[in-house]
LUMVOPA-607786 format. One record per residue: residue number from 1; residue in three letters; x, y negated, z of N, C-alpha, C in turn. Coordinates in pm, whole numbers, padded with zeros to 5 digits, always signed. Layout:
# LUMVOPA-607786
 pos code    n_x    n_y    n_z   ca_x   ca_y   ca_z    c_x    c_y    c_z
 NUM  ALA      X      Y      Z      X      Y      Z      X      Y      Z
...
***
This chain:
# LUMVOPA-607786
 pos code    n_x    n_y    n_z   ca_x   ca_y   ca_z    c_x    c_y    c_z
   1  UNK -00937 +04960 +00597 -00838 +04904 +00522 -00921 +04816 +00407
   2  UNK -01012 +04883 +00350 -01073 +04811 +00240 -01164 +04712 +00286
   3  UNK -01231 +04735 +00421 -01310 +04629 +00463 -01222 +04496 +00504
   4  UNK -01104 +04527 +00568 -01016 +04407 +00601 -00970 +04348 +00476
   5  UNK -00940 +04407 +00364 -00904 +04335 +00238 -01035 +04260 +00192
   6  UNK -01142 +04326 +00195 -01271 +04252 +00142 -01286 +04119 +00224
   7  UNK -01288 +04126 +00356 -01295 +04005 +00450 -01186 +03902 +00417
   8  UNK -01068 +03956 +00408 -00958 +03854 +00385 -00975 +03782 +00248
   9  UNK -01008 +03860 +00143 -01035 +03797 +00010 -01155 +03718 +00004
  10  UNK -01261 +03759 +00076 -01377 +03667 +00088 -01328 +03530 +00156
  11  UNK -01256 +03535 +00247 -01219 +03393 +00296 -01135 +03308 +00208
  12  UNK -01041 +03390 +00140 -00978 +03327 +00012 -01064 +03263 -00089
  13  UNK -01174 +03336 -00113 -01273 +03300 -00214 -01355 +03172 -00155
  14  UNK -01372 +03166 -00039 -01435 +03049 +00030 -01343 +02931 +00013
  15  UNK -01218 +02950 +00038 -01120 +02849 +00036 -01118 +02794 -00099
  16  UNK -01113 +02887 -00206 -01105 +02847 -00347 -01233 +02763 -00384
  17  UNK -01353 +02807 -00328 -01480 +02738 -00345 -01477 +02609 -00288
  18  UNK -01418 +02594 -00167 -01426 +02453 -00117 -01340 +02366 -00198
  19  UNK -01214 +02416 -00235 -01129 +02320 -00339 -01213 +02292 -00454
  20  UNK -01287 +02389 -00520 -01360 +02359 -00631 -01483 +02265 -00604
  21  UNK -01539 +02271 -00481 -01638 +02180 -00457 -01593 +02028 -00447
  22  UNK -01480 +02022 -00399 -01424 +01874 -00391 -01400 +01813 -00521
  23  UNK -01359 +01901 -00609 -01342 +01875 -00760 -01478 +01846 -00810
  24  UNK -01567 +01930 -00799 -01697 +01936 -00860 -01791 +01819 -00817
  25  UNK -01785 +01789 -00689 -01864 +01681 -00636 -01842 +01547 -00702
  26  UNK -01715 +01520 -00718 -01676 +01395 -00791 -01721 +01392 -00952
  27  UNK -01697 +01516 -01004 -01734 +01533 -01145 -01878 +01516 -01175
  28  UNK -01952 +01594 -01091 -02092 +01584 -01119 -02157 +01449 -01099
  29  UNK -02105 +01381 -01004 -02157 +01237 -00990 -02111 +01157 -01106
  30  UNK -01982 +01176 -01152 -01957 +01099 -01276 -02043 +01116 -01390
  31  UNK -02071 +01259 -01416 -02145 +01292 -01530 -02284 +01257 -01501
  32  UNK -02331 +01291 -01386 -02479 +01269 -01363 -02518 +01129 -01354
  33  UNK -02435 +01044 -01305 -02487 +00902 -01289 -02426 +00818 -01389
  34  UNK -02300 +00836 -01451 -02250 +00761 -01534 -02273 +00805 -01693
  35  UNK -02300 +00940 -01699 -02316 +01008 -01823 -02184 +01013 -01902
  36  UNK -02086 +01040 -01837 -01953 +01029 -01897 -01889 +01178 -01882
  37  UNK -01837 +01243 -01987 -01767 +01358 -01988 -01620 +01322 -01958
  38  UNK -01579 +01360 -01831 -01454 +01315 -01779 -01349 +01409 -01778
  39  UNK -01283 +01457 -01886 -01183 +01568 -01901 -01067 +01536 -01816
  40  UNK -01032 +01407 -01790 -00906 +01378 -01707 -00919 +01384 -01568
  41  UNK -01033 +01443 -01505 -01059 +01452 -01376 -00947 +01545 -01304
  42  UNK -00909 +01638 -01368 -00795 +01716 -01316 -00664 +01641 -01294
  43  UNK -00653 +01538 -01368 -00518 +01463 -01362 -00517 +01382 -01225
  44  UNK -00625 +01355 -01165 -00639 +01289 -01044 -00599 +01381 -00924
  45  UNK -00650 +01521 -00946 -00614 +01618 -00864 -00466 +01651 -00866
  46  UNK -00394 +01629 -00979 -00260 +01649 -00982 -00196 +01515 -00918
  47  UNK -00225 +01401 -00939 -00173 +01287 -00874 -00191 +01300 -00729
  48  UNK -00298 +01347 -00672 -00321 +01375 -00528 -00228 +01455 -00468
  49  UNK -00192 +01572 -00537 -00096 +01651 -00492 +00049 +01598 -00491
  50  UNK +00084 +01531 -00601 +00224 +01471 -00597 +00241 +01367 -00527
  51  UNK +00136 +01277 -00492 +00148 +01164 -00402 +00161 +01207 -00253
  52  UNK +00086 +01316 -00233 +00080 +01375 -00090 +00227 +01428 -00067
  53  UNK +00287 +01496 -00161 +00417 +01556 -00134 +00532 +01445 -00118
  54  UNK +00508 +01344 -00198 +00606 +01230 -00188 +00587 +01152 -00073
  55  UNK +00477 +01111 -00033 +00442 +01024 +00080 +00469 +01109 +00206
  56  UNK +00421 +01224 +00193 +00453 +01315 +00317 +00599 +01335 +00350
  57  UNK +00679 +01349 +00244 +00821 +01356 +00270 +00886 +01229 +00318
  58  UNK +00827 +01115 +00261 +00874 +00978 +00296 +00858 +00952 +00445
  59  UNK +00735 +00984 +00481 +00701 +00942 +00635 +00717 +01072 +00732
  60  UNK +00765 +01184 +00672 +00788 +01303 +00753 +00656 +01342 +00817
  61  UNK +00538 +01333 +00745 +00411 +01372 +00801 +00331 +01411 +00666
  62  UNK +00278 +01534 +00669 +00190 +01582 +00567 +00063 +01507 +00572
  63  UNK +00004 +01508 +00700 -00130 +01440 +00708 -00128 +01301 +00690
  64  UNK -00017 +01230 +00725 -00014 +01078 +00683 +00006 +01071 +00534
  65  UNK +00075 +01159 +00464 +00092 +01151 +00330 -00043 +01165 +00245
  66  UNK -00119 +01280 +00295 -00244 +01304 +00243 -00337 +01185 +00269
  67  UNK -00347 +01128 +00384 -00429 +01011 +00416 -00400 +00903 +00325
  68  UNK -00286 +00872 +00296 -00234 +00762 +00206 -00269 +00786 +00057
  69  UNK -00246 +00917 +00030 -00269 +00948 -00125 -00400 +00938 -00153
  70  UNK -00507 +00971 -00071 -00650 +00968 -00115 -00688 +00833 -00161
  71  UNK -00669 +00715 -00087 -00718 +00586 -00129 -00634 +00529 -00242
  72  UNK -00503 +00565 -00250 -00420 +00540 -00369 -00476 +00586 -00497
  73  UNK -00508 +00721 -00488 -00554 +00781 -00620 -00695 +00723 -00641
  74  UNK -00773 +00702 -00551 -00914 +00629 -00570 -00892 +00509 -00636
  75  UNK -00799 +00424 -00580 -00757 +00297 -00641 -00720 +00300 -00796
  76  UNK -00638 +00400 -00817 -00594 +00421 -00960 -00710 +00463 -01038
  77  UNK -00805 +00532 -00981 -00923 +00594 -01052 -01005 +00454 -01097
  78  UNK -01025 +00374 -00987 -01107 +00255 -01025 -01035 +00166 -01123
  79  UNK -00908 +00154 -01129 -00837 +00075 -01235 -00859 +00134 -01371
  80  UNK -00851 +00273 -01379 -00882 +00343 -01505 -01015 +00331 -01551
  81  UNK -01113 +00339 -01453 -01258 +00314 -01502 -01270 +00163 -01552
  82  UNK -01208 +00084 -01499 -01219 -00078 -01536 -01154 -00098 -01676
  83  UNK -01041 -00026 -01680 -00963 -00058 -01816 -01005 +00027 -01932
  84  UNK -01035 +00155 -01908 -01062 +00246 -02006 -01209 +00314 -02019
  85  UNK -01238 +00360 -01901 -01385 +00449 -01893 -01495 +00350 -01926
  86  UNK -01489 +00230 -01883 -01595 +00134 -01908 -01627 +00106 -02060
  87  UNK -01530 +00132 -02139 -01551 +00106 -02280 -01616 +00221 -02346
  88  UNK -01656 +00323 -02279 -01692 +00453 -02334 -01837 +00475 -02283
  89  UNK -01903 +00394 -02224 -02036 +00409 -02156 -02146 +00419 -02273
  90  UNK -02125 +00340 -02386 -02218 +00334 -02493 -02161 +00419 -02612
  91  UNK -02056 +00489 -02591 -02014 +00570 -02703 -02060 +00709 -02694
  92  UNK -02062 +00791 -02790 -02112 +00937 -02785 -02015 +01017 -02704
  93  UNK -02047 +01142 -02683 -01967 +01235 -02594 -01850 +01275 -02659
  94  UNK -01848 +01287 -02809 -01723 +01314 -02865 -01629 +01215 -02844
  95  UNK -01651 +01079 -02838 -01565 +00982 -02821 -01502 +00987 -02677
  96  UNK -01582 +01016 -02579 -01558 +01031 -02439 -01456 +01158 -02423
  97  UNK -01476 +01254 -02489 -01394 +01387 -02472 -01255 +01330 -02528
  98  UNK -01257 +01277 -02659 -01117 +01246 -02725 -01042 +01144 -02628
  99  UNK -01112 +01046 -02571 -01046 +00950 -02495 -00994 +00995 -02357
 100  UNK -01066 +01078 -02293 -01033 +01131 -02147 -00918 +01239 -02181
 101  UNK -00931 +01310 -02298 -00827 +01406 -02328 -00687 +01326 -02349
 102  UNK -00702 +01213 -02401 -00571 +01123 -02416 -00525 +01076 -02289
 103  UNK -00614 +01064 -02184 -00577 +01020 -02053 -00499 +01140 -01987
 104  UNK -00538 +01267 -02022 -00469 +01379 -01960 -00310 +01384 -02003
 105  UNK -00307 +01355 -02146 -00171 +01351 -02185 -00085 +01235 -02121
 106  UNK -00147 +01128 -02114 -00085 +01000 -02053 -00040 +01026 -01909
 107  UNK -00134 +01101 -01817 -00098 +01119 -01692 +00009 +01220 -01680
 108  UNK -00002 +01335 -01775 +00097 +01428 -01756 +00238 +01382 -01793
 109  UNK +00259 +01298 -01899 +00382 +01248 -01935 +00431 +01144 -01826
 110  UNK +00340 +01068 -01775 +00374 +00980 -01651 +00429 +01056 -01539
 111  UNK +00367 +01157 -01496 +00419 +01232 -01388 +00537 +01295 -01422
 112  UNK +00558 +01354 -01538 +00695 +01413 -01579 +00806 +01327 -01578
 113  UNK +00769 +01187 -01623 +00883 +01081 -01622 +00921 +01052 -01474
 114  UNK +00822 +01048 -01383 +00846 +00989 -01247 +00906 +01102 -01154
 115  UNK +00847 +01222 -01169 +00875 +01335 -01066 +00960 +01440 -01143
 116  UNK +00971 +01437 -01270 +01039 +01541 -01332 +00953 +01662 -01369
 117  UNK +01001 +01770 -01435 +00934 +01873 -01481 +00924 +01998 -01377
 118  UNK +01017 +01992 -01284 +01031 +02099 -01199 +00918 +02099 -01101
 119  UNK +00866 +02215 -01054 +00766 +02222 -00952 +00816 +02166 -00824
 120  UNK +00721 +02111 -00741 +00746 +02066 -00606 +00679 +02140 -00511
 121  UNK +00735 +02191 -00402 +00672 +02275 -00308 +00635 +02201 -00177
 122  UNK +00504 +02208 -00149 +00441 +02132 -00042 +00406 +02212 +00082
 123  UNK +00468 +02182 +00182 +00448 +02267 +00311 +00335 +02209 +00407
 124  UNK +00246 +02288 +00453 +00150 +02251 +00546 +00208 +02184 +00679
 125  UNK +00142 +02116 +00761 +00196 +02057 +00881 +00233 +02180 +00975
 126  UNK +00330 +02144 +01050 +00385 +02259 +01137 +00274 +02298 +01240
 127  UNK +00174 +02206 +01274 +00087 +02243 +01368 -00030 +02338 +01313
 128  UNK -00030 +02354 +01181 -00112 +02460 +01118 -00046 +02552 +01046
 129  UNK +00082 +02579 +01050 +00166 +02667 +00985 +00145 +02813 +01022
 130  UNK +00076 +02841 +01139 +00073 +02975 +01170 -00043 +03049 +01130
 131  UNK -00081 +03159 +01205 -00199 +03245 +01163 -00282 +03262 +01277
 132  UNK -00409 +03296 +01255 -00525 +03315 +01352 -00567 +03468 +01334
 133  UNK -00573 +03539 +01444 -00622 +03671 +01448 -00780 +03669 +01461
 134  UNK -00852 +03682 +01352 -00993 +03679 +01331 -01056 +03798 +01388
 135  UNK -00989 +03921 +01357 -01040 +04051 +01398 -00919 +04130 +01436
 136  UNK -00935 +04215 +01508 -00809 +04301 +01536 -00736 +04350 +01424
 137  UNK -00613 +04296 +01399 -00539 +04344 +01280 -00549 +04249 +01170
 138  UNK -00640 +04155 +01168 -00668 +04062 +01062 -00623 +03918 +01083
 139  UNK -00509 +03880 +01042 -00462 +03763 +01061 -00488 +03664 +00940
 140  UNK -00504 +03544 +00958 -00537 +03440 +00848 -00477 +03321 +00881
 141  UNK -00417 +03253 +00763 -00347 +03131 +00790 -00430 +03023 +00847
 142  UNK -00375 +02940 +00937 -00466 +02837 +00998 -00492 +02728 +00906
 143  UNK -00393 +02700 +00816 -00408 +02587 +00724 -00526 +02623 +00615
 144  UNK -00547 +02746 +00580 -00658 +02771 +00507 -00801 +02756 +00555
 145  UNK -00792 +02797 +00689 -00907 +02768 +00774 -00940 +02611 +00787
 146  UNK -00832 +02547 +00800 -00843 +02385 +00802 -00899 +02331 +00680
 147  UNK -00861 +02407 +00548 -00915 +02358 +00429 -01072 +02380 +00425
 148  UNK -01112 +02500 +00480 -01247 +02538 +00485 -01336 +02435 +00571
 149  UNK -01273 +02407 +00684 -01332 +02321 +00777 -01343 +02178 +00707
 150  UNK -01239 +02119 +00655 -01243 +01995 +00592 -01345 +01985 +00478
 151  UNK -01335 +02075 +00400 -01441 +02081 +00293 -01578 +02081 +00326
 152  UNK -01617 +02165 +00440 -01754 +02163 +00486 -01784 +02036 +00544
 153  UNK -01680 +01958 +00613 -01703 +01840 +00674 -01736 +01730 +00564
 154  UNK -01656 +01734 +00467 -01670 +01647 +00348 -01811 +01663 +00282
 155  UNK -01856 +01788 +00270 -01988 +01817 +00203 -02099 +01755 +00293
 156  UNK -02087 +01777 +00428 -02190 +01715 +00512 -02194 +01562 +00522
 157  UNK -02079 +01495 +00511 -02073 +01358 +00502 -02132 +01309 +00375
 158  UNK -02093 +01376 +00258 -02153 +01327 +00135 -02305 +01334 +00130
 159  UNK -02341 +01459 +00190 -02488 +01477 +00205 -02557 +01363 +00286
 160  UNK -02504 +01320 +00388 -02564 +01212 +00482 -02541 +01089 +00395
 161  UNK -02430 +01051 +00339 -02423 +00943 +00264 -02526 +00927 +00149
 162  UNK -02546 +01021 +00073 -02647 +01023 -00028 -02788 +01008 +00024
 163  UNK -02828 +01075 +00136 -02959 +01069 +00174 -02988 +00947 +00265
 164  UNK -02883 +00900 +00344 -02918 +00801 +00448 -02868 +00673 +00441
 165  UNK -02791 +00642 +00336 -02714 +00501 +00319 -02773 +00429 +00208
 166  UNK -02754 +00305 +00204 -02789 +00224 +00092 -02716 +00250 -00028
 167  UNK -02586 +00280 -00009 -02515 +00321 -00131 -02578 +00457 -00178
 168  UNK -02600 +00550 -00102 -02672 +00674 -00150 -02794 +00649 -00224
 169  UNK -02866 +00544 -00182 -02994 +00521 -00239 -02979 +00467 -00370
 170  UNK -02885 +00378 -00397 -02849 +00331 -00530 -02788 +00438 -00609
 171  UNK -02714 +00531 -00554 -02667 +00659 -00631 -02785 +00731 -00686
 172  UNK -02877 +00759 -00603 -02995 +00837 -00646 -03076 +00781 -00759
 173  UNK -03083 +00630 -00735 -03151 +00555 -00825 -03078 +00563 -00963
 174  UNK -02959 +00538 -00953 -02865 +00545 -01086 -02887 +00677 -01153
 175  UNK -02884 +00778 -01075 -02896 +00912 -01138 -03037 +00943 -01192
 176  UNK -03140 +00882 -01145 -03270 +00904 -01186 -03291 +00833 -01310
 177  UNK -03281 +00692 -01305 -03310 +00604 -01417 -03210 +00482 -01403
 178  UNK -03091 +00498 -01486 -02991 +00388 -01480 -03050 +00252 -01523
 179  UNK -03127 +00256 -01640 -03182 +00127 -01678 -03275 +00064 -01564
 180  UNK -03362 +00137 -01524 -03467 +00087 -01417 -03373 +00033 -01294
 181  UNK -03279 +00118 -01250 -03198 +00059 -01129 -03135 -00065 -01161
 182  UNK -03084 -00097 -01283 -03020 -00216 -01324 -03123 -00332 -01330
 183  UNK -03245 -00297 -01386 -03354 -00398 -01387 -03391 -00443 -01246
 184  UNK -03380 -00340 -01143 -03418 -00384 -01006 -03301 -00448 -00934
 185  UNK -03199 -00477 -00995 -03097 -00559 -00936 -02979 -00481 -00882
 186  UNK -02968 -00345 -00922 -02849 -00264 -00874 -02733 -00321 -00973
 187  UNK -02615 -00342 -00906 -02500 -00366 -00988 -02434 -00255 -01053
 188  UNK -02496 -00216 -01167 -02458 -00087 -01240 -02304 -00074 -01258
 189  UNK -02236 -00196 -01310 -02080 -00167 -01319 -02016 -00152 -01195
 190  UNK -02046 -00213 -01084 -01988 -00188 -00963 -02017 -00051 -00912
 191  UNK -02145 -00008 -00927 -02180 +00123 -00885 -02099 +00230 -00960
 192  UNK -02078 +00216 -01082 -01998 +00306 -01170 -01842 +00308 -01113
 193  UNK -01802 +00187 -01092 -01658 +00179 -01027 -01641 +00262 -00901
 194  UNK -01739 +00242 -00818 -01734 +00316 -00680 -01760 +00459 -00708
 195  UNK -01846 +00492 -00794 -01865 +00637 -00805 -01746 +00709 -00858
 196  UNK -01671 +00636 -00963 -01552 +00693 -01031 -01437 +00698 -00909
 197  UNK -01431 +00598 -00833 -01322 +00589 -00736 -01350 +00706 -00628
 198  UNK -01485 +00726 -00584 -01517 +00819 -00488 -01475 +00958 -00555
 199  UNK -01512 +00983 -00690 -01486 +01119 -00742 -01329 +01138 -00756
 200  UNK -01252 +01050 -00806 -01106 +01062 -00804 -01034 +01083 -00659
 201  UNK -01098 +01017 -00555 -01052 +01036 -00427 -01075 +01179 -00383
 202  UNK -01200 +01225 -00401 -01214 +01365 -00365 -01124 +01459 -00440
 203  UNK -01105 +01440 -00565 -01000 +01510 -00639 -00867 +01515 -00588
 204  UNK -00834 +01382 -00542 -00700 +01380 -00469 -00687 +01468 -00348
 205  UNK -00797 +01464 -00258 -00813 +01540 -00140 -00789 +01689 -00169
 206  UNK -00872 +01733 -00275 -00853 +01876 -00327 -00703 +01902 -00364
 207  UNK -00646 +01826 -00440 -00502 +01838 -00483 -00408 +01831 -00371
 208  UNK -00415 +01743 -00285 -00338 +01730 -00158 -00331 +01860 -00076
 209  UNK -00453 +01925 -00062 -00463 +02040 +00023 -00427 +02157 -00063
 210  UNK -00462 +02166 -00194 -00425 +02282 -00271 -00277 +02299 -00292
 211  UNK -00215 +02178 -00291 -00064 +02180 -00318 +00006 +02257 -00219
 212  UNK -00043 +02269 -00095 +00023 +02370 -00002 +00018 +02513 -00038
 213  UNK -00090 +02556 -00106 -00109 +02692 -00144 -00052 +02724 -00274
 214  UNK -00056 +02633 -00363 -00003 +02635 -00502 +00126 +02551 -00506
 215  UNK +00206 +02580 -00611 +00308 +02478 -00653 +00258 +02349 -00709
 216  UNK +00312 +02240 -00677 +00274 +02106 -00750 +00356 +02105 -00862
 217  UNK +00292 +02081 -00979 +00350 +02081 -01109 +00261 +02010 -01214
 218  UNK +00339 +01961 -01313 +00272 +01901 -01428 +00155 +01985 -01499
 219  UNK +00039 +01921 -01513 -00060 +01998 -01582 -00130 +02088 -01476
 220  UNK -00111 +02088 -01358 -00185 +02172 -01270 -00335 +02155 -01258
 221  UNK -00377 +02030 -01303 -00518 +02005 -01302 -00597 +02069 -01408
 222  UNK -00537 +02109 -01520 -00612 +02162 -01636 -00679 +02293 -01602
 223  UNK -00610 +02376 -01534 -00666 +02517 -01497 -00786 +02505 -01421
 224  UNK -00763 +02428 -01301 -00890 +02407 -01214 -00993 +02341 -01281
 225  UNK -00978 +02258 -01377 -01084 +02181 -01434 -01185 +02256 -01509
 226  UNK -01127 +02379 -01564 -01230 +02459 -01636 -01326 +02531 -01535
 227  UNK -01264 +02573 -01419 -01369 +02631 -01325 -01445 +02521 -01267
 228  UNK -01406 +02397 -01251 -01495 +02289 -01213 -01616 +02272 -01293
 229  UNK -01585 +02269 -01435 -01694 +02247 -01514 -01791 +02361 -01508
 230  UNK -01749 +02481 -01495 -01837 +02600 -01464 -01916 +02578 -01343
 231  UNK -01854 +02538 -01233 -01933 +02498 -01104 -02033 +02381 -01139
 232  UNK -02002 +02282 -01208 -02112 +02179 -01227 -02220 +02237 -01306
 233  UNK -02198 +02315 -01406 -02295 +02373 -01489 -02400 +02477 -01404
 234  UNK -02330 +02542 -01319 -02403 +02641 -01237 -02481 +02570 -01137
 235  UNK -02423 +02468 -01067 -02497 +02397 -00969 -02606 +02305 -01015
 236  UNK -02578 +02245 -01136 -02679 +02145 -01189 -02611 +02013 -01190
 237  UNK -02607 +01953 -01300 -02545 +01826 -01313 -02627 +01712 -01230
 238  UNK -02535 +01647 -01155 -02571 +01540 -01055 -02603 +01590 -00921
 239  UNK -02599 +01725 -00896 -02642 +01757 -00761 -02521 +01790 -00670
 240  UNK -02509 +01728 -00558 -02406 +01768 -00463 -02415 +01897 -00407
 241  UNK -02543 +01930 -00360 -02578 +02063 -00301 -02551 +02163 -00407
 242  UNK -02595 +02127 -00531 -02565 +02239 -00645 -02413 +02262 -00645
 243  UNK -02339 +02150 -00649 -02188 +02174 -00664 -02122 +02251 -00546
 244  UNK -02188 +02232 -00420 -02141 +02329 -00302 -02180 +02469 -00338
 245  UNK -02303 +02487 -00343 -02347 +02636 -00382 -02274 +02697 -00495
 246  UNK -02260 +02616 -00595 -02188 +02684 -00730 -02051 +02702 -00702
 247  UNK -01978 +02604 -00635 -01847 +02635 -00605 -01807 +02749 -00515
 248  UNK -01903 +02780 -00411 -01873 +02892 -00323 -01908 +03016 -00407
 249  UNK -02010 +03025 -00498 -02030 +03145 -00569 -01914 +03170 -00665
 250  UNK -01868 +03067 -00740 -01765 +03077 -00842 -01621 +03131 -00758
 251  UNK -01605 +03069 -00637 -01479 +03098 -00569 -01479 +03244 -00528
 252  UNK -01595 +03293 -00467 -01617 +03421 -00418 -01602 +03525 -00537
 253  UNK -01687 +03499 -00647 -01685 +03585 -00753 -01552 +03604 -00819
 254  UNK -01475 +03487 -00856 -01344 +03490 -00917 -01244 +03562 -00823
 255  UNK -01236 +03529 -00702 -01134 +03599 -00597 -01158 +03738 -00584
 256  UNK -01293 +03783 -00554 -01334 +03928 -00521 -01312 +04006 -00647
 257  UNK -01333 +03941 -00756 -01327 +04015 -00894 -01172 +04057 -00909
 258  UNK -01092 +03956 -00901 -00953 +03979 -00916 -00890 +04068 -00814
 259  UNK -00950 +04079 -00702 -00872 +04165 -00604 -00945 +04295 -00586
 260  UNK -01084 +04311 -00584 -01142 +04427 -00565 -01173 +04517 -00687
 261  UNK -01185 +04460 -00798 -01201 +04541 -00927 -01077 +04636 -00944
 262  UNK -00949 +04596 -00938 -00847 +04702 -00943 -00842 +04823 -00846
 263  UNK -00896 +04786 -00728 -00910 +04877 -00621 -01028 +04979 -00652
 264  UNK -01135 +04921 -00702 -01246 +05019 -00758 -01228 +05093 -00873
 265  UNK -01148 +05037 -00954 -01127 +05118 -01083 -01017 +05220 -01077
 266  UNK -00933 +05204 -00976 -00819 +05302 -00965 -00880 +05434 -00911
 267  UNK -01002 +05441 -00861 -01061 +05574 -00837 -01097 +05649 -00951
 268  UNK -01114 +05594 -01068 -01162 +05655 -01181 -01061 +05653 -01299
 269  UNK -00972 +05554 -01294 -00869 +05536 -01395 -00734 +05535 -01352
 270  UNK -00637 +05572 -01440 -00490 +05556 -01402 -00449 +05419 -01352
 271  UNK -00373 +05405 -01264 -00333 +05278 -01203 -00309 +05171 -01303
 272  UNK -00223 +05200 -01394 -00180 +05100 -01507 -00302 +05049 -01586
 273  UNK -00381 +05152 -01633 -00505 +05125 -01702 -00603 +05060 -01629
 274  UNK -00616 +05089 -01506 -00726 +05025 -01413 -00677 +04878 -01398
 275  UNK -00561 +04857 -01376 -00524 +04714 -01369 -00542 +04625 -01497
 276  UNK -00522 +04694 -01605 -00539 +04611 -01720 -00685 +04593 -01750
 277  UNK -00779 +04687 -01716 -00924 +04665 -01748 -00973 +04578 -01653
 278  UNK -00924 +04587 -01519 -00969 +04490 -01411 -00934 +04358 -01453
 279  UNK -00807 +04330 -01518 -00782 +04203 -01545 -00867 +04122 -01639
 280  UNK -00902 +04210 -01747 -00992 +04161 -01859 -01130 +04128 -01793
 281  UNK -01182 +04226 -01718 -01307 +04198 -01650 -01323 +04060 -01554
 282  UNK -01211 +04072 -01475 -01214 +03977 -01374 -01207 +03826 -01442
 283  UNK -01125 +03829 -01549 -01121 +03682 -01604 -01247 +03626 -01672
 284  UNK -01336 +03717 -01699 -01457 +03677 -01746 -01574 +03678 -01646
 285  UNK -01549 +03695 -01523 -01650 +03731 -01425 -01728 +03590 -01391
 286  UNK -01658 +03490 -01385 -01725 +03363 -01358 -01821 +03316 -01479
 287  UNK -01770 +03351 -01595 -01848 +03308 -01715 -01974 +03400 -01729
 288  UNK -01969 +03514 -01682 -02089 +03615 -01690 -02176 +03554 -01570
 289  UNK -02137 +03497 -01455 -02207 +03443 -01358 -02283 +03328 -01401
 290  UNK -02212 +03232 -01480 -02285 +03125 -01539 -02383 +03148 -01648
 291  UNK -02371 +03262 -01732 -02464 +03295 -01811 -02595 +03347 -01751
 292  UNK -02562 +03423 -01644 -02686 +03476 -01573 -02759 +03364 -01499
 293  UNK -02683 +03270 -01444 -02766 +03165 -01381 -02841 +03086 -01486
 294  UNK -02789 +03044 -01591 -02832 +02967 -01701 -02964 +03039 -01765
 295  UNK -02941 +03177 -01771 -03055 +03237 -01826 -03178 +03229 -01733
 296  UNK -03151 +03232 -01594 -03259 +03224 -01499 -03314 +03080 -01472
 297  UNK -03210 +02978 -01474 -03249 +02837 -01435 -03165 +02769 -01545
 298  UNK -03207 +02726 -01665 -03125 +02660 -01762 -03071 +02533 -01728
 299  UNK -03111 +02461 -01629 -03073 +02333 -01579 -02966 +02352 -01459
 300  UNK -02942 +02464 -01423 -02847 +02502 -01313 -02932 +02516 -01193
 301  UNK -02872 +02563 -01085 -02947 +02600 -00965 -03023 +02486 -00889
 302  UNK -02965 +02362 -00900 -03024 +02244 -00850 -03025 +02131 -00951
 303  UNK -03048 +02167 -01066 -03040 +02060 -01183 -03118 +01926 -01121
 304  UNK -03046 +01812 -01142 -03108 +01685 -01104 -03168 +01611 -01222
 305  UNK -03154 +01677 -01334 -03216 +01601 -01461 -03348 +01669 -01492
 306  UNK -03437 +01586 -01532 -03570 +01646 -01577 -03568 +01652 -01730
***
């Protein structure tokens, strides 16, 4: 029974990790290449969820709704970069924090005006609504497995793009030395717009898939944004590989701590006390992980900066 619970929650942790990776991949590129602290990244995760729900209902197809929401959110992200973010490149990080926090409030109020304050529930496609028997007696939702597969495929495609394409070469050059890349003819403004659009599109993909597991509601991006920053710090700023490894570590630690600690503590403490202690410990588990990683590697596991 304990082994089955451990496996099931381990898969849940991997699914959370993949969602965090899709968020962190865009955020680490934005910070690593553009040197912008982008607090409103979670707002595009929220927009992805809302647009997927709306377009999926309009066309009676979740997958079509998700496929349309991703480029729409990426386009919104490019417009935001052109109108607002571009003015922050030469400003200090405090100005960036204040401005992008203002964007959070703007998007939250805009979503509340358009969709209302009540949560929206997004159902997975009927073809993936069932379960799969992974082991005798262990059933797992098909859609959660689809999220895992999608995230791993995106990670592989991002890795190929960064290593094998001209755009990837420009991204690596911009991350290493932005001024030198510009001097060699790289269109830095255009590169930044592409990076921002790519990052917001990935956030929309994460939101559109996570919306089937969580309720779609105003402000849903803020809670995951905190974990996303932890992932970026653990993995190393500017590193896609670091984002993937850090996201899986955070997802596993967070999920297993929340589910396994109460089980472990109930053998030594009364149930109510065990649950209270476990809740306190599990809420700090990912931050303890971050402290341990930074004590070992101060720039993160795969820090891209020297």
